[in-house]
N, C-alpha and C positions, 0 to 999 in steps of 0.2 A: 117805544112807547105808551105805554103802559103809565112811565111817569108823568107824561101829559095829559091823562086823564088824570089821575091821579092831583095834579097838580089843579087841574079847575076845578075840578071840587072843591081841596080846601080852603082856593084863594075863593069863588061859591057863597060854601054856607060861613068860613070866618068874615068874609061883607058882606052876611045879613046876622053876622054878633054885632059886626061896623055901625049898622046906619043908624040900629036906638030899639027901642019899639018893647023892651022885657025890663021888666020886673028884676034890682038886683040880684030877689033872693031864690031868682031863676032862672042863676050865670050859674053854673057850675064847671071840673073842671071839666066833666064826659063829653062836654062840651066843641071840644078840645080835639078830642082823636079819633077823632079825620086823615084832623091835617097834624098832628105829631104823625100816627100811628104811620100809618101811607109816607110821609118819608121817612121813617126805620126801615118798613119792609121793601122799600126801589132803594138802598142806602144798602139793605146785603143783600139786594137780588143783582142791580148794579158791581161786590166786589167778586160776587161767585160769579158772573159773568166771564169778568176782567174787568171790565170795566170803574178799577181801584176808587181814580179821580174823581168816576161821576157819583161815585156810594160815598167816598171827602165828604161833597160838595150833599149831598141828599141831609147826610147823617150831619154833617157842623146847621148846615140847613132847615133843620129838626131841632135839630138840639137848645140852638137858641130860639125858638118858641118858646121849645119849655121854659125857660128861660120866662122869658115876655108875660 
């Protein structure tokens, strides 16, 4: 349930970045932290609770966010 909240917040924050209205010099890597860090925490919690497939999914999705 918390992963859904984290996903919603990440989509909301990332969506605001994509809408524009920011000066290029104000866009820093810290703006992507809620999306990436939340996904890694979700991966750790899911695998700890025995949902290894979900953990791998969260980890892979957030690793892609770091690369992009």
